[in-house]
C-alpha positions as CSV (number, residue, x, y, z in Angstrom):
1,M,-20.6,22.8,48.5
2,T,-22.0,20.7,45.7
3,R,-21.8,17.0,46.2
4,T,-20.0,15.0,43.5
5,D,-21.6,12.1,41.6
6,T,-19.3,9.7,43.5
7,E,-20.6,11.0,46.8
8,I,-24.2,10.6,45.7
9,N,-23.8,7.2,44.2
10,P,-20.9,5.2,45.8
11,D,-21.0,2.7,42.9
12,T,-20.1,5.4,40.4
13,K,-16.4,5.4,39.6
14,P,-14.8,8.8,38.7
15,E,-13.6,9.2,35.2
16,H,-10.4,10.8,36.3
17,P,-9.4,9.5,39.8
18,S,-6.3,11.8,40.1
19,W,-8.4,14.9,39.4
20,Q,-11.0,13.7,41.9
21,I,-8.3,13.6,44.6
22,H,-7.0,17.0,43.6
23,K,-10.6,18.4,43.5
24,R,-11.2,17.1,47.1
25,L,-8.0,18.7,48.3
26,Y,-9.1,21.9,46.5
27,H,-12.5,22.0,48.3
28,W,-10.9,21.0,51.6
29,V,-8.5,24.0,51.3
30,I,-11.3,26.4,50.4
31,H,-13.5,25.3,53.3
32,W,-11.1,26.9,55.8
33,A,-12.2,30.3,54.6
34,D,-15.6,29.6,56.3
35,T,-14.0,28.8,59.7
36,P,-12.4,31.0,62.4
37,Y,-9.1,29.5,61.4
38,G,-8.7,31.2,58.0
39,S,-5.5,33.1,58.8
40,P,-3.6,30.1,60.4
41,A,-4.8,27.9,57.5
42,M,-3.5,30.5,55.0
43,A,-0.1,30.5,56.7
44,A,0.0,26.7,56.8
45,L,-1.0,26.4,53.1
46,A,1.4,29.1,51.9
47,F,4.3,27.4,53.8
48,S,3.5,23.8,52.7
49,E,2.7,24.8,49.1
50,A,6.2,26.1,48.7
51,I,7.6,22.7,49.7
52,F,5.3,19.9,48.7
53,F,1.5,20.7,48.7
54,P,-0.1,20.5,45.3
55,V,-2.9,23.1,45.8
56,P,-1.8,26.7,45.2
57,S,-2.1,29.3,47.9
58,D,-4.1,31.6,45.6
59,V,-7.3,29.6,46.0
60,L,-7.6,30.1,49.8
61,L,-6.2,33.7,49.5
62,V,-9.0,34.6,47.1
63,A,-11.7,32.9,49.2
64,L,-10.5,34.7,52.4
65,C,-10.3,38.1,50.6
66,L,-13.8,37.7,49.2
67,G,-15.2,36.8,52.6
68,R,-13.6,39.9,54.2
69,P,-12.4,42.3,51.6
70,K,-11.1,44.8,54.2
71,R,-8.6,42.3,55.4
72,S,-7.4,41.5,51.9
73,F,-3.9,43.0,52.4
74,R,-3.5,41.3,55.7
75,Y,-4.2,37.9,54.1
76,G,-1.9,38.8,51.3
77,L,0.9,39.6,53.8
78,I,0.4,36.3,55.5
79,C,0.5,34.5,52.2
80,V,3.7,36.2,51.0
81,S,5.5,35.8,54.3
82,F,4.9,32.1,54.8
83,S,5.3,31.3,51.1
84,I,8.8,32.8,51.2
85,I,9.6,31.0,54.5
86,G,8.5,27.7,52.9
87,G,10.5,28.4,49.8
88,C,13.6,29.0,52.0
89,V,13.0,25.6,53.7
90,A,12.7,23.9,50.3
91,F,15.9,25.7,49.2
92,G,17.7,24.3,52.3
93,L,16.4,20.8,51.6
94,G,17.6,21.1,48.0
95,L,21.0,22.3,49.3
96,L,21.2,19.2,51.5
97,L,20.4,17.0,48.6
98,G,23.1,18.6,46.5
99,G,23.6,18.9,42.8
100,D,26.3,16.2,42.6
101,R,24.0,13.6,44.1
102,V,21.3,14.5,41.6
103,V,23.7,14.2,38.7
104,S,24.9,10.8,40.1
105,M,21.3,9.6,40.2
106,F,20.8,10.5,36.6
107,D,24.1,8.8,35.7
108,F,22.3,5.5,36.3
109,V,20.1,6.2,33.2
110,H,23.0,7.8,31.3
111,L,21.7,11.3,31.6
112,G,24.2,12.7,34.0
113,S,25.7,15.1,31.5
114,K,22.2,16.4,30.6
115,A,21.4,16.9,34.3
116,Q,24.6,18.8,34.8
117,Q,23.8,21.0,31.8
118,A,20.4,21.8,33.4
119,M,22.0,22.7,36.6
120,N,24.5,25.0,34.8
121,L,21.6,26.6,32.9
122,Y,19.7,27.2,36.2
123,R,22.7,28.8,37.8
124,T,23.1,31.1,34.8
125,Y,19.5,32.3,34.7
126,D,18.8,32.0,38.4
127,F,17.0,35.4,38.8
128,W,14.6,34.7,35.9
129,A,14.0,31.1,37.0
130,V,13.0,32.1,40.5
131,A,11.1,35.2,39.2
132,T,9.0,33.1,36.8
133,A,8.1,30.6,39.5
134,A,7.3,33.3,42.1
135,L,5.0,35.4,39.8
136,T,3.5,32.9,37.4
137,P,1.5,29.6,37.8
138,V,4.7,27.6,37.5
139,P,5.0,25.6,40.8
140,Y,7.2,27.7,43.1
141,M,8.2,24.6,45.1
142,V,10.0,23.1,42.1
143,F,12.2,26.1,41.7
144,S,12.7,26.5,45.4
145,W,14.1,22.9,45.6
146,L,16.1,23.4,42.4
147,G,17.6,26.7,43.7
148,G,19.1,24.7,46.6
149,I,20.2,21.8,44.5
150,A,21.9,24.1,42.0
151,N,23.4,26.1,44.9
152,I,22.4,29.5,43.5
153,S,22.9,32.6,45.6
154,F,20.6,32.4,48.6
155,P,20.2,36.2,49.1
156,K,19.3,36.6,45.5
157,F,16.7,33.7,45.9
158,V,15.2,35.4,48.9
159,I,15.1,38.9,47.4
160,T,13.7,37.7,44.1
161,S,11.0,35.7,45.9
162,M,10.1,38.6,48.0
163,I,9.6,40.9,45.0
164,F,7.7,38.6,42.8
165,R,5.7,36.6,45.4
166,S,4.6,40.1,46.7
167,M,3.6,41.1,43.2
168,R,1.5,38.0,42.7
169,F,-0.3,37.8,46.1
170,F,-0.7,41.5,46.8
171,S,-2.1,42.0,43.2
172,E,-4.8,39.5,43.9
173,S,-5.6,41.1,47.3
174,A,-5.7,44.6,45.7
175,I,-8.0,43.5,42.9
176,I,-10.5,42.0,45.3
177,Y,-10.2,44.9,47.7
178,L,-11.0,47.4,44.9
179,I,-13.5,45.4,42.8
180,G,-15.1,43.0,45.2
181,P,-16.7,39.7,44.3
182,K,-16.6,40.4,40.6
183,A,-12.8,40.2,40.8
184,K,-12.9,36.4,41.3
185,I,-14.1,35.9,37.7
186,W,-11.3,38.1,36.4
187,I,-8.7,36.4,38.5
188,E,-9.7,32.9,37.4
189,K,-9.9,33.8,33.7
190,Y,-7.1,36.3,33.2
191,F,-4.7,36.7,36.1
192,N,-2.3,33.9,35.3
193,L,-2.1,35.1,31.7
194,A,-1.5,38.6,32.9
195,T,1.4,37.4,35.1
196,I,3.0,35.5,32.3
197,I,2.8,38.7,30.1
198,V,4.4,40.7,32.9
199,I,7.3,38.4,33.3
200,I,7.9,38.4,29.5
201,L,7.8,42.2,29.4
202,L,10.2,42.4,32.3
203,A,12.6,40.0,30.5
204,I,12.3,42.1,27.3
205,I,13.0,45.4,29.2
206,F,16.0,43.7,31.0
207,A,17.4,42.5,27.7
208,I,17.0,46.0,26.2
209,F,18.8,47.7,29.1
210,H,21.5,45.0,29.1
211,L,22.1,45.6,25.3
212,L,22.1,49.4,25.7
213,S,24.6,49.2,28.6
214,K,26.9,47.2,26.4
215,V,26.6,49.7,23.6
216,F,27.1,52.9,25.6
217,L,29.5,51.6,28.3
218,H,32.0,49.8,26.1
């Protein structure tokens, strides 16, 4: 691992301290791929990232799959499973916090009505909110907490998470399994864009079917 300028010269101050902290966390996460504890580390990261940890699970998943491509789907399964479990924990914590309490907190800055509108919007579009977070780079933990706070359907939250978390992580595993080390470059450059396009296309298809059902069934 390349040493940073700060590590070489202690008197050198980083230009972006917050990024330096995040960068160190990033490298700390990746280093687990070179240890015998890669699978437990993958489980711990996927679980904690769904609740509070700022480094996405993808970075360790990709590193592990590149190290042992034949185990790619095993690592993907670990990532999916523990990410969903972590999301359920975050959902439960959000449920304990409660939407009414959040609205009351915003009332102190005269934004209680706006917070309530946001909650209502989340309840209305719960499937797409969770799907977007589960598949795209949008932090999954934010929507997991909000799901509980807005008290959306827990079964729908779990099913949606299972579908789209699986799509994200198993896609990464499959790409590396089939292509090998070259897949890392494609994933870093294009994968997030591809997932955003997929969720947009799914939304368009859903809207078309919804419109057609209204036309032909009413």
